[in-house]
C-alpha positions as CSV (number, residue, x, y, z in Angstrom):
1,M,94.9,135.7,65.5
2,K,92.3,135.1,68.2
3,R,91.9,131.5,67.1
4,I,95.6,130.9,67.3
5,L,95.8,132.3,70.8
6,L,92.7,130.2,71.9
7,I,94.4,127.0,70.5
8,T,97.7,127.9,72.2
9,A,95.9,128.5,75.6
10,L,94.1,125.1,75.3
11,L,97.4,123.4,74.7
12,F,98.7,124.8,77.9
13,I,95.5,124.1,80.0
14,A,95.4,120.5,78.7
15,N,98.9,120.0,80.1
16,V,98.6,121.9,83.4
17,T,96.3,119.2,84.8
18,A,98.8,116.4,85.5
19,Y,97.9,112.8,85.9
20,A,99.4,112.1,89.4
21,A,101.1,108.7,90.0
22,P,103.7,107.6,92.6
23,S,107.4,107.3,91.7
24,F,109.5,104.3,92.7
25,N,110.1,105.8,96.3
26,G,106.4,106.7,96.9
27,S,106.3,110.5,96.4
28,T,104.2,111.7,93.4
29,G,106.6,111.7,90.5
30,L,108.0,109.8,87.7
31,I,110.4,106.7,87.7
32,N,112.9,107.6,90.5
33,I,112.3,111.3,91.0
34,P,109.7,113.4,92.8
35,T,108.0,116.1,90.8
36,A,106.3,119.3,92.0
37,D,102.9,117.6,91.7
38,V,100.9,117.0,95.0
39,L,97.7,114.9,95.5
40,R,94.6,117.0,96.0
41,T,92.7,116.9,99.3
42,G,91.2,113.5,99.8
43,Q,92.9,112.1,96.7
44,Y,95.0,109.0,97.3
45,S,97.6,106.7,95.4
46,V,98.2,103.0,96.2
47,G,100.6,100.9,94.3
48,Y,103.1,98.1,94.0
49,S,106.5,98.1,92.2
50,N,109.1,95.4,91.7
51,L,112.9,95.8,91.2
52,K,114.8,92.5,91.1
53,S,113.7,90.6,94.2
54,E,112.5,93.6,96.1
55,G,108.8,94.5,96.4
56,I,107.7,98.0,97.0
57,Y,104.3,98.9,98.4
58,I,103.1,102.5,98.3
59,A,100.3,104.5,99.9
60,T,100.0,108.3,99.7
61,L,97.2,110.6,100.6
62,G,96.4,114.3,100.0
63,F,95.8,115.9,103.4
64,T,95.3,119.5,102.3
65,P,95.2,121.2,98.9
66,R,99.0,121.5,99.1
67,L,100.2,118.7,101.4
68,E,100.6,114.9,100.7
69,L,101.8,112.3,103.1
70,G,102.8,108.8,102.3
71,V,104.4,105.5,103.5
72,T,106.4,103.1,101.4
73,R,107.3,99.5,102.5
74,R,110.3,98.0,100.8
75,G,111.3,94.4,101.3
76,N,112.9,91.4,99.6
77,D,112.6,87.6,99.6
78,Y,114.7,87.4,102.8
79,G,112.3,89.3,105.0
80,N,114.2,92.5,105.3
81,K,111.6,95.3,105.4
82,K,112.0,99.1,105.6
83,Y,109.2,101.6,106.1
84,I,109.8,105.0,104.5
85,L,107.7,108.0,105.5
86,N,107.4,110.8,102.8
87,A,105.9,114.3,102.8
88,K,105.6,116.9,100.1
89,Y,104.2,120.5,100.3
90,A,103.4,122.5,97.2
91,L,104.8,126.2,97.7
92,I,103.5,127.4,94.3
93,P,100.8,125.5,92.3
94,E,101.4,125.2,88.5
95,Q,99.7,127.8,86.4
96,I,99.4,128.2,82.7
97,I,102.5,130.4,82.5
98,T,104.3,129.7,85.7
99,P,105.8,126.4,86.9
100,G,104.8,124.6,90.1
101,L,107.3,124.4,93.0
102,S,107.2,121.9,95.9
103,I,109.6,120.9,98.7
104,G,109.6,117.5,100.3
105,I,111.3,114.9,102.4
106,E,111.6,111.2,101.7
107,D,112.5,108.6,104.5
108,A,111.8,111.1,107.2
109,A,112.7,108.6,109.9
110,A,116.0,107.7,108.1
111,H,115.4,104.0,107.9
112,N,117.1,104.0,104.4
113,K,118.5,107.4,103.4
114,R,116.7,110.7,104.5
115,T,116.4,113.0,101.5
116,F,115.3,116.6,101.3
117,Y,114.5,118.0,97.9
118,A,112.9,120.9,95.9
119,A,111.1,120.3,92.6
120,A,109.8,122.5,89.8
121,S,107.4,121.2,87.1
122,K,106.1,123.0,84.0
123,S,103.7,121.7,81.3
124,L,104.4,122.7,77.7
125,P,102.4,122.5,74.5
126,F,102.1,119.3,72.5
127,G,102.2,116.9,75.5
128,L,105.6,117.9,76.8
129,R,106.4,118.5,80.5
130,M,109.8,119.4,82.1
131,H,110.9,118.8,85.7
132,L,114.0,120.2,87.5
133,G,115.0,119.6,91.1
134,V,117.7,119.5,93.6
135,G,118.1,117.3,96.7
136,N,120.5,115.5,99.1
137,G,120.5,112.0,100.4
138,R,119.7,109.4,97.7
139,I,119.5,112.2,95.1
140,G,122.7,114.0,95.9
141,G,122.5,117.0,93.6
142,L,120.6,118.2,90.6
143,Y,118.0,116.1,88.8
144,C,115.8,116.7,85.7
145,A,113.4,114.9,83.4
146,L,111.3,115.4,80.3
147,E,108.1,113.5,79.5
148,K,106.1,113.3,76.4
149,T,102.4,112.3,76.4
150,I,101.2,110.5,73.3
151,A,97.5,111.2,72.9
152,P,95.5,113.8,71.0
153,I,93.8,116.4,73.1
154,G,90.3,115.1,72.0
155,I,91.1,111.7,73.4
156,M,92.4,113.1,76.8
157,H,89.0,114.7,77.4
158,T,86.7,111.7,76.5
159,G,87.0,109.8,79.7
160,M,90.3,108.0,78.7
161,K,88.6,105.3,76.7
162,I,91.9,104.2,75.4
163,P,95.3,104.0,77.3
164,I,97.3,107.2,77.2
165,T,101.1,106.6,77.2
166,T,103.7,109.0,78.5
167,L,107.4,108.4,77.6
168,I,109.9,109.5,80.3
169,L,113.5,110.4,80.2
170,E,115.1,111.4,83.5
171,Y,118.4,111.9,85.2
172,D,117.9,111.2,88.9
173,G,121.1,112.9,90.2
174,K,123.1,109.7,89.6
175,N,121.7,107.7,86.7
176,T,119.7,108.2,83.5
177,N,116.4,106.2,83.5
178,Y,114.1,105.5,80.7
179,G,110.5,104.4,80.8
180,A,106.8,104.7,79.9
181,R,103.7,105.2,81.9
182,V,100.5,103.8,80.5
183,R,97.3,105.3,81.9
184,F,94.2,103.2,81.8
185,P,90.6,104.1,82.8
186,K,89.6,104.6,86.5
187,G,92.9,106.0,87.6
188,I,95.0,102.9,86.9
189,S,98.6,103.3,85.8
190,G,101.3,100.9,84.7
191,D,105.1,101.9,84.8
192,F,107.7,100.2,82.8
193,A,111.3,101.4,83.0
194,W,115.0,100.8,82.8
195,R,116.3,102.1,86.1
196,N,119.9,102.0,87.0
197,K,120.6,99.3,84.5
198,T,117.7,97.1,85.8
199,F,114.2,96.6,84.5
200,Y,111.5,97.9,86.8
201,F,107.7,97.8,86.7
202,G,104.9,99.1,88.8
203,V,101.1,99.5,88.9
204,S,99.2,102.1,90.9
205,L,95.7,103.4,91.5
206,T,95.1,107.1,91.9
207,K,91.6,108.4,92.9
């Protein structure tokens, strides 16, 4: 019985430590949704994404143990550029039993569409993780997501010598998106997704 309890606890612990990476809009998240995850103090994410002819450049920094701030530059081949300021604060960090809860704002200066949101995230055994949130602006209601990480626990704790893939299914409040996040050594991630009937890809570095 003790062995079963220990294995179950290890399954939860392995999933509580999330591998942070930026979403399409810059906040730490999945494809097009922010999650409850927040970068640690001094941790940063930089990345580039492409959707059709639009290039998205992302930079996010963890300022305190619970606060991340970031800026996203979006532009196309015609020179139109928008700078989006984002902020997220973790109200409750995720624990083994309880979910994490964060609130945030995207596009604080309203250069595109200011959005307030609240997000909850919870890791489950066997590489599963669930997310639930609500927001206005570009989100416009409830959103949710399920991700499945494909990697044995032993591999996840050996310095990531091989890529670890997470499959993503999300509803962003308006559309259902599908994708995969491939994590390479040294904090590099590659995203490949079908977002709003359009193929999208991105690459990021989180340190």
